[in-house]
NUBABA-621896 format. One record per residue: x, z, y of N, C-alpha, C in turn. Coordinates in steps of 0.2 Angstrom, whole numbers, padded with zeros to 4 digits, always signed. Layout:
<pts>
XZYXZYXZY ...
</pts>
This chain:
<pts>
+0004+0000-0006+0000+0000+0000+0004+0000+0006 +0010+0004+0006+0014+0004+0012+0017-0002+0013 +0020-0005+0008+0023-0012+0008+0018-0017+0011 +0012-0017+0009+0007-0021+0012+0006-0020+0020 +0006-0014+0022+0006-0013+0029+0011-0016+0033 +0017-0015+0030+0023-0018+0033+0023-0026+0033 +0021-0029+0028+0021-0036+0027+0016-0038+0033 +0010-0035+0033+0005-0037+0038+0007-0036+0045 +0011-0030+0047+0014-0029+0054+0019-0035+0055 +0023-0037+0050+0028-0042+0052+0025-0049+0052 +0020-0050+0048+0016-0056+0049+0013-0057+0056 +0009-0052+0058+0006-0052+0064+0011-0053+0070 +0017-0050+0070+0022-0050+0075+0025-0058+0075 +0026-0060+0069+0028-0067+0069+0023-0072+0071 +0017-0071+0070+0012-0076+0072+0011-0076+0080 +0012-0069+0082+0011-0068+0089+0017-0072+0093 +0023-0071+0090+0029-0074+0093+0029-0081+0093 +0027-0084+0087+0026-0091+0087+0021-0094+0092 +0016-0091+0093+0011-0094+0097+0012-0093+0105 +0016-0088+0106+0018-0086+0113+0022-0092+0116 +0020-0093+0123+0025-0098+0126+0031-0094+0128 +0037-0097+0126+0043-0093+0127+0047-0096+0133 +0050-0091+0137+0055-0093+0142+0062-0094+0140 +0063-0092+0133+0070-0092+0130+0071-0099+0127 +0077-0101+0127+0079-0107+0124+0080-0105+0116 +0080-0110+0112+0080-0109+0105+0087-0105+0103 +0092-0108+0106+0099-0105+0105+0099-0097+0107 +0095-0096+0112+0095-0089+0115+0091-0085+0110 +0086-0087+0107+0082-0084+0103+0086-0082+0096 +0089-0087+0094+0094-0085+0088+0099-0080+0089 +0103-0081+0095+0108-0077+0097+0105-0069+0098 +0100-0069+0102+0097-0062+0103+0094-0059+0097 +0091-0063+0092+0089-0061+0086+0094-0058+0082 +0100-0061+0081+0106-0059+0077+0108-0052+0080 +0109-0052+0087+0112-0046+0090+0107-0040+0089 +0100-0041+0090+0095-0036+0089+0095-0034+0082 +0096-0038+0077+0096-0037+0070+0102-0032+0069 +0108-0034+0072+0114-0030+0071+0113-0023+0074 +0110-0023+0080+0109-0016+0083+0104-0012+0078 +0099-0015+0075+0095-0011+0071+0098-0009+0064 +0102-0014+0062+0106-0012+0056+0111-0007+0057 +0114-0007+0062+0119-0002+0063+0116+0005+0065 +0110+0005+0068+0107+0011+0069+0105+0014+0063 +0102+0010+0058+0100+0013+0052+0106+0015+0048 +0111+0011+0047+0117+0013+0043+0121+0019+0046 +0122+0019+0052+0125+0025+0055+0122+0031+0054 +0115+0032+0055+0112+0038+0054+0109+0039+0047 +0109+0034+0043+0107+0035+0036+0113+0036+0032 +0118+0032+0032+0124+0033+0027+0129+0038+0030 +0131+0038+0037+0136+0042+0039+0134+0049+0041 +0128+0049+0045+0126+0056+0048+0121+0059+0043 +0118+0056+0039+0113+0058+0034+0107+0061+0038 +0106+0059+0044+0100+0061+0048+0094+0057+0046 +0094+0052+0042+0089+0048+0040+0089+0047+0033 +0083+0047+0030+0083+0047+0022+0077+0042+0020 +0079+0037+0016+0075+0032+0013+0073+0034+0006 +0067+0036+0004+0066+0037-0003+0068+0032-0007 +0070+0033-0013+0072+0028-0018+0066+0025-0022 +0062+0022-0018+0056+0019-0021+0056+0012-0018 +0056+0007-0022+0057+0000-0020+0053-0003-0015 +0046-0001-0015+0042-0003-0009+0044+0000-0003 +0046+0007-0003+0049+0010+0004+0055+0006+0006 +0060+0005+0001+0066+0002+0003+0065-0005+0006 +0060-0009+0003+0059-0016+0005+0055-0016+0012 +0051-0011+0013+0047-0010+0019+0052-0009+0025 +0057-0004+0023+0062-0003+0028+0067-0009+0030 +0068-0013+0024+0072-0019+0025+0069-0024+0029 +0062-0025+0028+0059-0031+0032+0058-0028+0040 +0058-0022+0041+0057-0019+0047+0064-0020+0051 +0069-0019+0048+0076-0019+0051+0078-0027+0052 +0076-0031+0047+0078-0038+0048+0073-0042+0052 +0067-0040+0052+0062-0044+0056+0059-0041+0062 +0056-0035+0060+0051-0032+0065+0055-0030+0071 +0060-0026+0071+0064-0023+0076+0067-0029+0080 +0070-0033+0077+0073-0039+0081+0068-0043+0085 +0062-0044+0081+0057-0048+0085+0054-0045+0091 +0053-0038+0090+0051-0035+0096+0056-0035+0102 +0062-0034+0100+0068-0034+0105+0068-0041+0108 +0068-0046+0105+0068-0053+0108+0062-0054+0112 +0056-0052+0110+0050-0052+0114+0051-0048+0121 +0054-0043+0120+0056-0039+0126+0060-0043+0131 +0065-0047+0129+0069-0051+0133+0065-0057+0136 +0061-0059+0132+0056-0065+0134+0052-0062+0140 +0049-0057+0139+0045-0054+0145+0049-0052+0151 +0055-0049+0149+0060-0047+0154+0061-0053+0159 +0062-0059+0157+0063-0064+0161+0058-0066+0166 +0052-0064+0164+0046-0066+0169+0045-0060+0174 +0048-0054+0172+0047-0049+0177+0051-0050+0183 +0048-0050+0189+0051-0052+0195+0053-0046+0200 +0052-0040+0198+0054-0035+0202+0056-0029+0198 +0060-0024+0201+0062-0018+0197+0057-0014+0194 +0051-0013+0197+0046-0009+0195+0043-0012+0188 +0042-0018+0188+0039-0022+0182+0044-0021+0177 +0051-0022+0178+0056-0022+0173+0056-0015+0170 +0056-0010+0174+0056-0003+0172+0050-0001+0167 +0044-0004+0170+0038-0003+0166+0038-0006+0159 +0041-0012+0159+0042-0016+0153+0047-0013+0148 +0052-0010+0151+0057-0006+0147+0054+0000+0144 +0050+0003+0148+0046+0009+0145+0041+0007+0140 +0038+0002+0140+0033+0000+0135+0036-0002+0129 +0041-0006+0129+0045-0008+0123+0049-0003+0120 +0052+0002+0124+0055+0008+0121+0049+0012+0117 +0044+0013+0120+0038+0016+0117+0036+0013+0110 +0035+0006+0110+0033+0002+0104+0038+0003+0099 +0045+0003+0100+0050+0003+0095+0050+0010+0093 +0050+0015+0097+0050+0022+0095+0044+0024+0090 +0038+0021+0092+0032+0022+0088+0032+0019+0081 +0035+0013+0081+0036+0010+0074+0041+0014+0070 +0046+0017+0073+0051+0021+0070+0048+0027+0067 +0043+0030+0071+0040+0036+0069+0034+0035+0064 +0032+0029+0064+0027+0027+0059+0030+0026+0052 +0036+0024+0053+0041+0024+0046+0041+0031+0044 +0042+0036+0048+0043+0043+0046+0036+0045+0043 +0031+0044+0046+0024+0047+0044+0022+0043+0037 +0024+0037+0036+0022+0034+0030+0027+0035+0025 +0032+0039+0026+0037+0040+0021+0043+0035+0020 +0043+0030+0024+0048+0025+0023+0055+0027+0025 +0055+0030+0031+0062+0032+0034+0061+0039+0037 +0063+0044+0033+0062+0051+0035+0067+0054+0039 +0066+0057+0045+0070+0060+0049+0072+0067+0047 +0078+0069+0047+0081+0075+0045+0085+0078+0051 +0084+0084+0053+0088+0087+0059+0088+0082+0065 +0083+0079+0067+0082+0074+0072+0079+0077+0078 +0082+0076+0084+0079+0077+0090+0074+0072+0092 +0068+0073+0094+0063+0068+0096+0066+0063+0101 +0070+0066+0106+0072+0061+0111+0077+0057+0109 +0080+0057+0104+0086+0053+0101+0083+0046+0100 +0077+0045+0098+0074+0039+0096+0073+0035+0103 +0070+0037+0108+0069+0033+0114+0076+0031+0117 +0081+0036+0117+0087+0035+0120+0091+0030+0116 +0090+0029+0109+0094+0024+0105+0091+0017+0107 +0084+0017+0107+0081+0010+0108+0082+0008+0116 +0082+0013+0120+0084+0011+0127+0091+0008+0128 +0095+0011+0124+0102+0009+0124+0103+0002+0121 +0099+0001+0116+0099-0006+0112+0096-0011+0117 +0091-0009+0120+0088-0014+0125+0092-0016+0131 +0096-0011+0133+0101-0012+0139+0106-0016+0136 +0109-0015+0130+0114-0019+0127+0112-0027+0127 +0106-0028+0125+0103-0034+0124+0102-0038+0131 +0100-0034+0136+0100-0037+0143+0107-0039+0145 +0112-0035+0144+0118-0037+0146+0121-0043+0143 +0120-0043+0136+0122-0049+0132+0118-0055+0135 +0111-0054+0136+0107-0060+0138+0110-0063+0145 +0112-0058+0150+0115-0061+0156+0121-0065+0155 +0126-0062+0151+0132-0066+0149+0130-0072+0146 +0126-0072+0141+0125-0078+0136+0121-0084+0140 +0117-0082+0145+0114-0087+0149+0118-0090+0154 +0123-0086+0156+0128-0089+0161+0132-0095+0157 +0134-0093+0151+0138-0097+0147+0134-0103+0144 +0128-0102+0143+0123-0107+0140+0121-0112+0145 +0120-0110+0151+0117-0115+0157+0123-0117+0161 +0129-0115+0160+0134-0117+0165+0136-0124+0163 +0136-0128+0168+0138-0135+0167+0145-0136+0167 +0147-0138+0161+0154-0139+0160+0157-0146+0160 +0163-0147+0160+0166-0153+0160+0167-0156+0153 +0166-0162+0151+0168-0165+0145+0175-0166+0145 +0178-0164+0140+0186-0165+0139+0187-0170+0133 
</pts>
């Protein structure tokens, strides 16, 4: 049942992303997806394997649910954030957007906890929004640099 919930959430997110008119170039989407996936993977690995603050029950459906969230759902939400970030034209909208997406990512993480997919041990509640906020800031910085390189008119040699 839990796996079905995660497959459904991922499916809805993919369909929404595919139908949305995007401001991002396809190369940007791929690059940001890979970086967001890397951030989510490292978050999981660091706190699961190294610090032992996260626990994934040894049940195949829970492990697969966590896997598809790390590989698909978190990166997709982070890329959606960047797409909406490009349309925000002032600091207040950008701050509000950041707050909404940090809340979405944090709520999905804690949904994992309540469904038994990813259990937090010795975890301070404020760590989750702080980690997602840092991840989104990292993506914004990467986006700014990547867009300069992507759209810079270069010389053919």
